[in-house]
C-alpha positions as CSV (number, residue, x, y, z in Angstrom):
1,M,-40.3,42.8,4.7
2,I,-41.4,39.3,3.8
3,L,-37.9,38.4,2.7
4,H,-36.4,39.7,5.9
5,L,-38.9,37.8,8.0
6,L,-38.0,34.6,6.1
7,L,-34.3,35.4,6.9
8,G,-35.3,35.7,10.6
9,L,-37.1,32.4,10.5
10,A,-34.1,30.8,8.9
11,A,-31.8,32.4,11.5
12,S,-33.9,31.1,14.4
13,T,-34.0,27.6,12.8
14,L,-30.2,27.4,12.2
15,M,-29.4,28.7,15.8
16,A,-31.8,26.1,17.3
17,A,-30.3,23.3,15.2
18,G,-26.8,24.4,16.3
19,L,-27.7,24.2,19.9
20,V,-29.3,20.8,19.5
21,M,-26.0,19.6,18.0
22,M,-24.0,21.1,20.8
23,K,-26.3,19.6,23.4
24,G,-26.2,16.2,21.6
25,R,-22.4,16.1,22.1
26,A,-22.5,17.0,25.9
27,A,-22.3,13.3,27.0
28,A,-19.3,12.6,24.8
29,L,-17.3,15.8,25.5
30,P,-15.8,16.7,28.9
31,E,-17.1,19.5,31.1
32,A,-14.8,22.5,31.1
33,R,-13.8,22.9,34.8
34,R,-10.9,24.3,36.7
35,A,-8.2,21.7,36.2
36,N,-9.1,20.6,32.7
37,F,-10.5,23.8,31.4
38,L,-8.1,24.3,28.5
39,A,-8.0,20.5,27.7
40,A,-11.8,20.4,27.6
41,L,-12.0,23.5,25.3
42,L,-9.5,21.8,23.0
43,R,-11.8,18.7,22.8
44,W,-14.8,20.9,22.1
45,F,-13.1,22.9,19.3
46,T,-11.7,19.7,17.7
47,D,-15.0,17.9,17.7
48,P,-16.6,18.1,14.2
49,V,-20.2,17.8,15.3
50,W,-19.9,20.4,18.1
51,M,-18.0,22.7,15.8
52,G,-20.8,22.1,13.2
53,G,-23.3,23.4,15.8
54,V,-21.1,26.5,16.4
55,A,-21.0,27.1,12.7
56,L,-24.8,26.9,12.4
57,Q,-25.1,29.3,15.3
58,T,-22.7,31.7,13.6
59,L,-24.5,31.5,10.3
60,G,-27.8,32.0,12.0
61,Y,-26.6,35.1,13.8
62,A,-25.3,36.5,10.5
63,L,-28.8,36.0,9.0
64,Y,-30.3,37.6,12.0
65,L,-28.2,40.7,11.5
66,A,-29.2,40.7,7.8
67,A,-32.9,40.4,8.8
68,L,-32.6,43.4,11.2
69,A,-31.7,45.6,8.2
70,G,-35.2,45.5,6.9
71,T,-37.5,44.4,9.8
72,P,-38.5,46.3,13.0
73,V,-36.8,44.6,16.0
74,S,-40.1,44.2,17.7
75,I,-41.5,42.0,14.9
76,L,-38.2,40.1,14.4
77,S,-37.9,39.3,18.1
78,V,-41.2,37.4,18.0
79,V,-39.9,35.4,15.0
80,M,-36.7,34.7,16.8
81,Q,-38.5,33.3,19.9
82,G,-39.6,30.5,17.7
83,G,-36.1,29.2,18.0
84,V,-36.7,28.3,21.6
85,A,-39.7,26.2,20.6
86,L,-37.7,24.6,17.8
87,F,-34.9,23.7,20.2
88,I,-37.4,22.1,22.6
89,L,-38.9,20.1,19.7
90,G,-35.5,19.0,18.6
91,A,-34.5,18.0,22.2
92,V,-37.6,15.8,22.4
93,L,-37.5,14.2,18.9
94,F,-33.7,13.8,18.4
95,L,-32.2,13.8,21.9
96,G,-35.0,11.8,23.6
97,E,-35.5,14.3,26.4
98,H,-38.6,14.3,28.6
99,A,-40.0,16.7,31.3
100,T,-42.4,16.4,34.2
101,G,-45.8,18.2,34.1
102,A,-44.5,20.9,36.5
103,E,-41.3,21.3,34.3
104,W,-43.4,21.6,31.1
105,F,-45.5,24.3,32.8
106,G,-42.4,26.2,33.8
107,I,-41.0,25.9,30.3
108,A,-44.3,27.2,28.9
109,M,-44.2,30.2,31.3
110,V,-40.7,31.1,30.3
111,V,-41.5,30.8,26.5
112,F,-44.6,32.9,26.9
113,A,-42.6,35.4,28.9
114,M,-40.1,35.8,26.1
115,I,-42.9,36.3,23.5
116,A,-44.4,38.9,25.8
117,V,-41.1,40.7,26.0
118,A,-40.8,40.7,22.2
119,C,-44.4,42.0,21.8
120,S,-43.9,44.7,24.4
121,L,-41.1,46.3,22.4
122,G,-42.3,49.7,21.2
123,R,-41.0,53.1,20.6
124,D,-39.1,52.8,23.9
125,A,-36.4,50.9,21.9
126,A,-35.2,54.2,20.4
127,T,-31.7,55.6,20.7
128,S,-30.5,56.1,24.3
129,R,-27.4,57.5,26.0
130,L,-24.8,55.3,27.8
131,N,-23.8,56.0,31.4
132,P,-20.5,54.1,31.9
133,T,-20.8,54.3,35.7
134,E,-24.3,52.8,35.7
135,L,-23.2,50.1,33.2
136,A,-20.4,49.2,35.6
137,L,-22.9,48.9,38.4
138,V,-25.1,46.7,36.2
139,T,-22.1,44.5,35.4
140,G,-21.5,44.1,39.1
141,A,-25.1,43.3,39.8
142,G,-25.1,40.8,36.9
143,L,-22.0,39.0,38.2
144,I,-23.5,38.8,41.6
145,G,-26.8,37.6,40.2
146,A,-25.1,35.0,38.1
147,A,-23.1,33.7,41.1
148,L,-25.9,33.5,43.6
149,P,-27.7,30.4,42.2
150,G,-24.3,28.6,42.4
151,L,-24.5,28.8,46.2
152,G,-27.2,26.1,46.1
153,A,-25.8,22.6,45.8
154,G,-29.0,21.4,44.1
155,L,-28.9,24.1,41.5
156,R,-25.3,23.3,40.8
157,A,-26.0,19.6,40.4
158,N,-29.0,20.0,38.0
159,G,-27.3,22.6,35.8
160,V,-29.8,25.3,36.6
161,A,-27.2,27.6,38.1
162,L,-25.0,27.3,35.0
163,A,-27.9,27.9,32.7
164,L,-28.9,31.1,34.6
165,A,-25.3,32.3,34.7
166,S,-25.0,31.8,31.0
167,G,-28.1,33.8,30.4
168,C,-26.7,36.7,32.5
169,A,-23.5,36.6,30.5
170,F,-25.3,36.7,27.2
171,G,-27.5,39.5,28.5
172,L,-24.4,41.5,29.6
173,A,-22.9,40.9,26.2
174,A,-25.9,42.5,24.6
175,L,-25.5,45.6,26.7
176,Y,-21.8,45.8,25.9
177,A,-22.6,45.4,22.2
178,K,-25.1,48.2,22.4
179,A,-22.4,50.4,24.1
180,L,-19.9,49.3,21.5
181,T,-22.0,50.4,18.6
182,G,-22.8,53.7,20.3
183,L,-19.2,54.6,20.9
184,F,-18.1,53.2,17.5
185,A,-20.4,55.6,15.7
186,A,-19.4,58.5,17.9
187,D,-16.0,58.9,16.1
188,P,-16.5,57.9,12.5
189,G,-13.4,59.8,11.3
190,A,-10.9,57.6,13.1
191,P,-9.5,54.5,11.3
192,L,-11.6,51.3,11.7
193,W,-8.9,49.3,13.3
194,L,-8.1,52.0,15.8
195,R,-11.7,52.4,16.8
196,L,-12.0,48.7,17.4
197,A,-8.8,48.3,19.3
198,A,-9.4,51.3,21.5
199,N,-13.0,50.3,22.4
200,P,-13.1,48.4,25.7
201,Y,-16.6,47.2,25.0
202,L,-15.4,45.1,22.1
203,Y,-13.3,43.0,24.6
204,L,-16.1,42.9,27.1
205,T,-18.6,41.7,24.4
206,V,-16.3,38.9,23.2
207,A,-15.5,37.8,26.8
208,A,-19.1,37.8,27.9
209,N,-20.3,35.9,24.9
210,F,-17.5,33.3,25.2
211,G,-18.2,32.9,28.9
212,G,-21.9,32.5,28.2
213,M,-21.1,29.8,25.6
214,V,-18.8,27.9,27.9
215,M,-21.3,28.0,30.8
216,L,-24.2,26.9,28.6
217,Q,-22.3,24.0,27.2
218,N,-21.3,23.0,30.8
219,A,-25.0,23.3,31.7
220,F,-25.8,20.9,28.9
221,H,-23.6,18.4,30.7
222,R,-25.7,18.5,33.9
223,A,-29.2,19.5,32.7
224,R,-31.5,18.5,30.0
225,G,-31.7,21.0,27.1
226,L,-35.4,21.4,27.8
227,I,-34.4,23.1,31.1
228,A,-31.1,24.8,30.3
229,M,-31.8,26.5,27.0
230,P,-35.1,28.2,27.9
231,L,-33.7,29.5,31.2
232,S,-30.6,30.9,29.5
233,S,-32.6,32.5,26.7
234,A,-35.0,34.1,29.2
235,L,-32.2,35.7,31.1
236,S,-30.4,36.8,28.0
237,N,-33.6,38.7,27.0
238,L,-34.5,40.2,30.4
239,V,-31.0,41.3,31.5
240,P,-30.6,43.8,28.6
241,I,-34.1,45.2,29.3
242,A,-33.4,45.7,33.0
243,G,-29.8,46.9,32.4
244,G,-30.9,49.2,29.6
245,M,-33.3,51.0,32.0
246,V,-30.4,51.6,34.4
247,A,-27.3,52.1,32.1
248,F,-29.0,53.7,29.0
249,G,-31.9,55.6,30.6
250,E,-34.5,53.5,28.8
251,R,-38.0,53.3,30.2
252,L,-41.0,51.0,30.2
253,P,-43.2,51.6,27.2
254,D,-45.5,54.6,27.4
255,E,-48.5,52.4,26.4
256,P,-50.0,50.9,29.6
257,A,-50.8,47.6,27.9
258,L,-47.2,47.2,26.7
259,A,-45.8,48.2,30.1
260,A,-48.0,45.7,31.8
261,M,-46.9,43.0,29.3
262,R,-43.2,43.8,30.1
263,V,-43.8,43.5,33.8
264,A,-45.8,40.3,33.4
265,A,-42.9,38.9,31.4
266,F,-40.5,39.4,34.4
267,V,-43.1,37.8,36.7
268,M,-43.6,34.8,34.4
269,T,-39.9,34.3,34.0
270,I,-39.3,34.2,37.8
271,A,-42.3,31.8,38.3
272,G,-41.2,29.6,35.5
273,G,-37.7,29.6,36.7
274,V,-38.8,28.5,40.2
275,L,-40.6,25.5,38.7
276,M,-37.7,24.6,36.5
277,A,-35.1,25.0,39.3
278,R,-36.4,21.8,40.9
279,A,-35.5,19.8,37.8
280,R,-33.8,16.5,38.2
281,P,-30.2,16.4,36.9
282,G,-29.9,15.7,33.1
């Protein structure tokens, strides 16, 4: 297990470093908006530093999957939350970012909430059954939840709305990936390419992850990384938990202490998000 925990630590470090590189290029690269969306994406994908950040993210995710092979997800999740702290440290040391006292308090609440979520994972994380109708309802609720912060001019200006929307997208992608693996294993006799091509959750997973990446990079244009990354990470952790209870019939942990920890994580995330929502533009 020690080797797999070290792989998890390396994964969180690489993913945090990749995000620091992507945030560091935000000022030099255009924001991907309506009229210049494709042109902006072309600039991003031809920028060597930004692509280096994407490569580190990809390598980190591959190590994370390797670490999962020999480590309980509840333990590995705690290790992976260290990536948030590493990103914050990198944003302060290498990007020269600063935060007010209230913002630091909000950041701390969100980070502790993510740690509480990881620690609350217990036997409730067992196999579960997909309800496609409920997942469609969760998708609709997620899209509405992602769009609502954008109604506030202040939240659009300071990048908080985009950060929250990116977290919702990444969270939905996690739910689609869970559905993908479940349906993928349901018909092991079919050819690999056919199972992939015929599975709608593959396309939903790719689309949601791509949308989340674009919105997070756009958030980096308007917000300090200290604000955008913790908010996005918090939602990407909480959306699968809430959605899993609806679409996969999952429950809160049976142990009262773990259940209370899970509920406290939701409360801390909301409270921390409120404090960070007043952040000045980056």
